[in-house]
N, CA, C and O atoms as CSV, one atom per row, in Angstrom:
chain,resi,resn,atom,element,x,y,z
A,1,MET,N,N,-12.421,-6.867,5.354
A,1,MET,CA,C,-11.201,-6.836,4.232
A,1,MET,C,C,-10.907,-5.727,3.844
A,1,MET,O,O,-11.728,-4.824,3.687
A,2,ARG,N,N,-9.449,-5.621,3.594
A,2,ARG,CA,C,-9.256,-4.058,3.068
A,2,ARG,C,C,-8.527,-4.262,1.641
A,2,ARG,O,O,-8.191,-5.103,0.807
A,3,LYS,N,N,-8.525,-2.898,1.958
A,3,LYS,CA,C,-7.991,-3.187,-0.501
A,3,LYS,C,C,-7.150,-2.399,0.499
A,3,LYS,O,O,-7.565,-1.784,1.481
A,4,LEU,N,N,-5.357,-2.583,-0.108
A,4,LEU,CA,C,-4.395,-1.877,0.154
A,4,LEU,C,C,-3.653,-1.920,-2.136
A,4,LEU,O,O,-3.339,-2.728,-3.009
A,5,GLN,N,N,-3.808,-0.184,-1.864
A,5,GLN,CA,C,-2.985,-0.163,-3.806
A,5,GLN,C,C,-2.744,1.385,-3.676
A,5,GLN,O,O,-3.174,2.382,-3.096
A,6,ILE,N,N,-1.474,0.835,-4.870
A,6,ILE,CA,C,-0.486,2.090,-5.026
A,6,ILE,C,C,-0.893,3.321,-5.174
A,6,ILE,O,O,-0.919,3.513,-6.390
A,7,ASP,N,N,-1.212,4.227,-4.646
A,7,ASP,CA,C,-1.423,5.589,-4.607
A,7,ASP,C,C,-0.211,6.189,-6.143
A,7,ASP,O,O,1.009,6.356,-6.133
A,8,HIS,N,N,-0.871,6.307,-6.886
A,8,HIS,CA,C,0.264,6.792,-8.324
A,8,HIS,C,C,0.041,8.493,-8.053
A,8,HIS,O,O,0.536,9.251,-8.887
A,9,GLU,N,N,-0.576,8.974,-7.085
A,9,GLU,CA,C,-0.354,10.288,-6.736
A,9,GLU,C,C,0.908,11.154,-5.974
A,9,GLU,O,O,1.255,12.330,-5.865
A,10,PHE,N,N,1.431,9.625,-5.456
A,10,PHE,CA,C,2.388,9.977,-4.552
A,10,PHE,C,C,3.665,10.192,-4.874
A,10,PHE,O,O,4.390,9.259,-5.220
A,11,PRO,N,N,4.072,11.386,-4.802
A,11,PRO,CA,C,5.529,11.983,-5.596
A,11,PRO,C,C,6.900,10.979,-5.828
A,11,PRO,O,O,7.450,10.479,-6.810
A,12,SER,N,N,7.117,10.979,-4.415
A,12,SER,CA,C,8.682,10.588,-3.897
A,12,SER,C,C,8.979,9.267,-3.953
A,12,SER,O,O,8.313,8.571,-3.186
A,13,ARG,N,N,10.211,8.409,-4.995
A,13,ARG,CA,C,9.792,7.461,-4.482
A,13,ARG,C,C,11.783,6.488,-4.233
A,13,ARG,O,O,12.671,5.742,-4.645
A,14,THR,N,N,11.135,7.560,-3.052
A,14,THR,CA,C,12.963,6.934,-1.328
A,14,THR,C,C,11.384,5.499,-1.338
A,14,THR,O,O,11.393,4.350,-1.781
A,15,TRP,N,N,10.634,6.028,-0.879
A,15,TRP,CA,C,10.450,4.800,-0.128
A,15,TRP,C,C,9.860,3.019,-0.798
A,15,TRP,O,O,9.668,1.951,-0.217
A,16,TRP,N,N,9.763,3.354,-1.932
A,16,TRP,CA,C,10.011,2.262,-3.083
A,16,TRP,C,C,11.637,1.393,-3.233
A,16,TRP,O,O,12.018,0.227,-3.344
A,17,ARG,N,N,12.282,2.832,-3.151
A,17,ARG,CA,C,13.999,2.622,-3.323
A,17,ARG,C,C,15.089,1.712,-1.784
A,17,ARG,O,O,16.210,1.202,-1.782
A,18,SER,N,N,13.812,1.938,-0.457
A,18,SER,CA,C,14.201,1.647,0.405
A,18,SER,C,C,13.879,0.372,1.460
A,18,SER,O,O,14.139,0.248,2.657
A,19,GLY,N,N,13.087,-0.669,0.347
A,19,GLY,CA,C,12.392,-1.363,0.484
A,19,GLY,C,C,10.476,-1.985,0.455
A,19,GLY,O,O,9.719,-2.951,0.542
A,20,GLY,N,N,10.612,-0.385,0.243
A,20,GLY,CA,C,9.069,-0.135,0.164
A,20,GLY,C,C,8.441,-1.227,-1.609
A,20,GLY,O,O,7.292,-1.620,-1.809
A,21,GLN,N,N,9.363,-1.374,-2.329
A,21,GLN,CA,C,8.717,-2.817,-3.431
A,21,GLN,C,C,9.265,-3.802,-3.069
A,21,GLN,O,O,8.676,-4.689,-3.687
A,22,ALA,N,N,10.210,-4.376,-2.311
A,22,ALA,CA,C,10.221,-5.830,-1.915
A,22,ALA,C,C,8.619,-6.259,-1.389
A,22,ALA,O,O,7.782,-6.981,-1.932
A,23,LEU,N,N,8.573,-5.409,0.045
A,23,LEU,CA,C,7.734,-5.364,1.191
A,23,LEU,C,C,6.466,-5.277,0.000
A,23,LEU,O,O,5.567,-5.979,0.463
A,24,TRP,N,N,5.984,-4.669,-1.436
A,24,TRP,CA,C,4.938,-4.599,-2.052
A,24,TRP,C,C,4.945,-5.800,-2.417
A,24,TRP,O,O,4.514,-6.721,-1.724
A,25,ASP,N,N,5.406,-5.913,-3.480
A,25,ASP,CA,C,5.686,-7.510,-4.217
A,25,ASP,C,C,5.377,-8.354,-2.968
A,25,ASP,O,O,4.426,-8.995,-3.414
A,26,ALA,N,N,5.511,-8.719,-1.904
A,26,ALA,CA,C,5.365,-9.874,-1.328
A,26,ALA,C,C,4.240,-9.723,-1.084
A,26,ALA,O,O,3.798,-10.747,-0.562
A,27,ILE,N,N,3.265,-8.708,-1.221
A,27,ILE,CA,C,2.152,-9.464,-0.789
A,27,ILE,C,C,1.303,-9.208,-2.174
A,27,ILE,O,O,0.084,-9.232,-2.007
A,28,SER,N,N,1.726,-8.983,-3.419
A,28,SER,CA,C,0.447,-8.148,-3.933
A,28,SER,C,C,0.880,-9.200,-5.368
A,28,SER,O,O,0.002,-9.406,-6.206
A,29,ASP,N,N,1.835,-9.623,-5.492
A,29,ASP,CA,C,2.421,-9.932,-6.327
A,29,ASP,C,C,2.925,-9.006,-7.552
A,29,ASP,O,O,3.257,-9.204,-8.721
A,30,GLY,N,N,2.869,-8.443,-7.115
A,30,GLY,CA,C,3.147,-7.232,-8.205
A,30,GLY,C,C,1.898,-6.569,-8.968
A,30,GLY,O,O,1.808,-6.094,-10.100
A,31,ALA,N,N,0.760,-6.745,-7.692
A,31,ALA,CA,C,-0.277,-6.428,-8.634
A,31,ALA,C,C,-0.555,-4.209,-8.511
A,31,ALA,O,O,0.096,-3.324,-7.954
A,32,GLY,N,N,-1.403,-4.210,-9.076
A,32,GLY,CA,C,-1.186,-2.384,-8.759
A,32,GLY,C,C,-2.219,-2.893,-7.333
A,32,GLY,O,O,-1.895,-2.225,-6.351
A,33,GLY,N,N,-3.078,-3.652,-7.098
A,33,GLY,CA,C,-4.036,-3.732,-5.622
A,33,GLY,C,C,-4.302,-4.963,-5.060
A,33,GLY,O,O,-4.558,-5.935,-5.771
A,34,VAL,N,N,-4.256,-5.037,-3.523
A,34,VAL,CA,C,-4.832,-6.817,-3.196
A,34,VAL,C,C,-5.814,-6.030,-2.153
A,34,VAL,O,O,-5.759,-4.970,-1.530
A,35,VAL,N,N,-6.839,-7.225,-2.309
A,35,VAL,CA,C,-7.414,-7.392,-0.958
A,35,VAL,C,C,-6.788,-8.221,-0.131
A,35,VAL,O,O,-6.164,-9.224,-0.477
A,36,VAL,N,N,-7.017,-7.622,1.537
A,36,VAL,CA,C,-6.233,-8.323,2.568
A,36,VAL,C,C,-7.409,-8.509,3.701
A,36,VAL,O,O,-8.502,-7.969,3.529
A,37,GLU,N,N,-7.188,-9.142,4.635
A,37,GLU,CA,C,-8.128,-8.881,6.289
A,37,GLU,C,C,-7.778,-8.055,6.583
A,37,GLU,O,O,-6.613,-7.708,6.388
A,38,ASP,N,N,-8.506,-7.486,7.088
A,38,ASP,CA,C,-8.382,-6.164,8.373
A,38,ASP,C,C,-6.947,-6.135,9.153
A,38,ASP,O,O,-6.336,-5.093,8.918
A,39,ASP,N,N,-6.419,-6.835,9.832
A,39,ASP,CA,C,-5.548,-7.892,10.834
A,39,ASP,C,C,-3.998,-7.469,9.541
A,39,ASP,O,O,-3.452,-6.367,9.508
A,40,LEU,N,N,-3.721,-8.326,8.896
A,40,LEU,CA,C,-3.187,-8.402,7.802
A,40,LEU,C,C,-2.144,-6.522,7.032
A,40,LEU,O,O,-1.030,-6.004,6.949
A,41,ALA,N,N,-3.449,-6.322,6.728
A,41,ALA,CA,C,-3.499,-4.831,6.354
A,41,ALA,C,C,-2.969,-4.051,7.271
A,41,ALA,O,O,-2.141,-3.152,7.122
A,42,ALA,N,N,-3.487,-4.439,8.239
A,42,ALA,CA,C,-2.629,-3.592,10.069
A,42,ALA,C,C,-1.443,-3.956,10.040
A,42,ALA,O,O,-0.674,-3.042,9.744
A,43,SER,N,N,-0.834,-5.231,10.288
A,43,SER,CA,C,0.456,-5.358,9.600
A,43,SER,C,C,1.037,-4.988,9.068
A,43,SER,O,O,1.995,-4.436,9.610
A,44,TRP,N,N,0.940,-4.980,7.392
A,44,TRP,CA,C,1.456,-4.694,6.703
A,44,TRP,C,C,1.382,-3.709,6.566
A,44,TRP,O,O,2.385,-3.486,5.888
A,45,LEU,N,N,0.769,-2.551,6.740
A,45,LEU,CA,C,0.925,-1.213,6.827
A,45,LEU,C,C,2.610,-0.384,8.017
A,45,LEU,O,O,3.636,0.258,7.791
A,46,GLU,N,N,1.703,-1.142,9.536
A,46,GLU,CA,C,2.873,-0.797,10.143
A,46,GLU,C,C,4.324,-0.964,9.782
A,46,GLU,O,O,5.283,-0.309,10.193
A,47,GLN,N,N,4.293,-2.141,8.788
A,47,GLN,CA,C,5.672,-2.862,8.921
A,47,GLN,C,C,6.432,-1.383,7.612
A,47,GLN,O,O,7.540,-0.848,7.613
A,48,ALA,N,N,5.004,-1.139,6.513
A,48,ALA,CA,C,5.673,-0.305,5.355
A,48,ALA,C,C,5.990,0.861,5.594
A,48,ALA,O,O,6.262,1.538,4.603
A,49,SER,N,N,6.062,1.423,6.734
A,49,SER,CA,C,5.721,3.084,7.596
A,49,SER,C,C,7.152,2.856,8.653
A,49,SER,O,O,7.946,3.732,8.995
A,50,ARG,N,N,7.161,1.966,8.878
A,50,ARG,CA,C,8.552,2.020,9.147
A,50,ARG,C,C,10.039,2.133,8.115
A,50,ARG,O,O,11.182,2.249,8.557
A,51,LEU,N,N,9.624,2.058,6.577
A,51,LEU,CA,C,10.725,2.918,5.735
A,51,LEU,C,C,10.777,4.165,5.264
A,51,LEU,O,O,9.897,5.022,5.187
A,52,PRO,N,N,12.024,4.175,4.924
A,52,PRO,CA,C,12.045,5.923,4.537
A,52,PRO,C,C,11.652,6.233,3.726
A,52,PRO,O,O,11.894,5.692,2.647
A,53,GLY,N,N,10.494,7.720,3.919
A,53,GLY,CA,C,9.853,8.193,2.489
A,53,GLY,C,C,8.406,7.756,2.508
A,53,GLY,O,O,7.711,7.969,1.514
A,54,TRP,N,N,7.948,7.206,3.492
A,54,TRP,CA,C,7.008,6.035,3.902
A,54,TRP,C,C,6.540,8.021,3.487
A,54,TRP,O,O,6.816,8.452,2.367
A,55,SER,N,N,6.085,8.643,4.195
A,55,SER,CA,C,5.289,9.795,4.547
A,55,SER,C,C,5.929,11.230,3.011
A,55,SER,O,O,5.787,12.304,2.427
A,56,ASP,N,N,6.266,10.624,3.106
A,56,ASP,CA,C,7.244,11.677,1.734
A,56,ASP,C,C,6.106,12.780,1.270
A,56,ASP,O,O,6.307,13.991,1.184
A,57,GLY,N,N,4.681,11.994,0.948
A,57,GLY,CA,C,4.364,12.506,-0.110
A,57,GLY,C,C,3.072,13.955,0.508
A,57,GLY,O,O,3.060,14.753,1.445
A,58,HIS,N,N,2.369,13.708,-0.385
A,58,HIS,CA,C,1.624,15.820,-0.573
A,58,HIS,C,C,0.385,14.942,0.413
A,58,HIS,O,O,0.167,13.734,0.501
A,59,GLU,N,N,-0.385,16.310,1.183
A,59,GLU,CA,C,-1.768,15.884,1.811
A,59,GLU,C,C,-2.427,14.919,1.228
A,59,GLU,O,O,-2.758,13.837,1.713
A,60,TYR,N,N,-2.625,15.357,0.103
A,60,TYR,CA,C,-3.621,14.403,-0.762
A,60,TYR,C,C,-3.539,13.030,-0.762
A,60,TYR,O,O,-4.327,12.098,-0.600
A,61,ALA,N,N,-1.876,13.219,-1.084
A,61,ALA,CA,C,-1.596,11.392,-1.702
A,61,ALA,C,C,-0.306,11.261,-0.319
A,61,ALA,O,O,0.879,11.227,-0.651
A,62,PRO,N,N,-0.653,11.206,1.016
A,62,PRO,CA,C,0.664,11.317,2.222
A,62,PRO,C,C,1.687,9.648,1.901
A,62,PRO,O,O,2.896,9.472,2.055
A,63,HIS,N,N,0.890,8.910,1.546
A,63,HIS,CA,C,1.697,7.708,1.440
A,63,HIS,C,C,1.236,7.321,0.302
A,63,HIS,O,O,0.194,7.591,-0.297
A,64,PRO,N,N,2.649,6.264,-0.079
A,64,PRO,CA,C,2.690,5.241,-1.507
A,64,PRO,C,C,1.520,3.711,-2.051
A,64,PRO,O,O,1.339,3.241,-3.175
A,65,ILE,N,N,0.938,3.311,-0.715
A,65,ILE,CA,C,0.163,2.803,-0.545
A,65,ILE,C,C,-1.159,3.523,0.195
A,65,ILE,O,O,-1.097,4.274,1.169
A,66,ALA,N,N,-2.037,3.217,-0.319
A,66,ALA,CA,C,-3.763,3.826,0.304
A,66,ALA,C,C,-4.357,2.246,0.646
A,66,ALA,O,O,-4.416,1.065,0.304
A,67,CYS,N,N,-4.524,2.710,1.078
A,67,CYS,CA,C,-5.290,1.146,2.420
A,67,CYS,C,C,-7.201,1.758,2.262
A,67,CYS,O,O,-7.317,2.977,2.387
A,68,LEU,N,N,-8.327,1.091,2.052
A,68,LEU,CA,C,-9.416,1.519,1.219
A,68,LEU,C,C,-9.921,-0.196,2.145
A,68,LEU,O,O,-9.395,-1.304,2.255
A,69,PRO,N,N,-11.785,0.758,2.859
A,69,PRO,CA,C,-12.487,-0.153,3.027
A,69,PRO,C,C,-12.529,-1.259,1.580
A,69,PRO,O,O,-11.898,-0.954,0.567
A,70,VAL,N,N,-13.345,-2.535,1.662
A,70,VAL,CA,C,-13.090,-3.712,0.740
A,70,VAL,C,C,-14.954,-2.693,0.152
A,70,VAL,O,O,-15.832,-2.272,0.905
A,71,GLY,N,N,-14.901,-2.637,-1.326
A,71,GLY,CA,C,-15.803,-2.267,-1.678
A,71,GLY,C,C,-16.748,-3.535,-2.813
A,71,GLY,O,O,-16.245,-4.650,-2.947
A,72,ALA,N,N,-17.924,-3.236,-3.453
A,72,ALA,CA,C,-18.281,-4.650,-4.305
A,72,ALA,C,C,-17.755,-5.021,-5.603
A,72,ALA,O,O,-17.805,-6.089,-6.212
A,73,ASP,N,N,-17.085,-3.564,-5.977
A,73,ASP,CA,C,-16.641,-3.733,-6.938
A,73,ASP,C,C,-14.677,-4.024,-7.149
A,73,ASP,O,O,-13.761,-3.979,-7.970
A,74,ASP,N,N,-14.936,-4.258,-6.035
A,74,ASP,CA,C,-13.822,-4.914,-5.725
A,74,ASP,C,C,-13.566,-6.674,-5.302
A,74,ASP,O,O,-12.574,-6.913,-4.613
A,75,ALA,N,N,-14.127,-7.410,-5.567
A,75,ALA,CA,C,-14.561,-8.914,-5.522
A,75,ALA,C,C,-13.484,-9.384,-6.181
A,75,ALA,O,O,-12.900,-10.389,-5.775
A,76,ASP,N,N,-13.012,-8.576,-7.500
A,76,ASP,CA,C,-12.376,-9.555,-8.330
A,76,ASP,C,C,-11.001,-9.386,-7.997
A,76,ASP,O,O,-10.409,-9.728,-9.021
A,77,LEU,N,N,-10.377,-9.139,-7.363
A,77,LEU,CA,C,-9.088,-8.482,-6.245
A,77,LEU,C,C,-9.048,-10.320,-5.408
A,77,LEU,O,O,-8.304,-11.271,-5.648
A,78,GLU,N,N,-9.942,-10.202,-4.631
A,78,GLU,CA,C,-10.217,-11.402,-3.711
A,78,GLU,C,C,-8.999,-12.923,-4.472
A,78,GLU,O,O,-8.993,-14.034,-3.940
């Protein structure tokens, strides 16, 4: 399981305006984070990375969506 979440330190809005918002809403129902199976996370990230602006962030926040391992505190997102 992986947690996909919005990286609020990502500075660019290009990805969100280039189809990223619709892609995010399709998987998250507008929430700030979502827990998904590893295969779904990989597939979604592959599609997300094809949109303009995906890599427009800084070194500490390179992408608009972060992918993290699921921890015990994420159980409420499932």
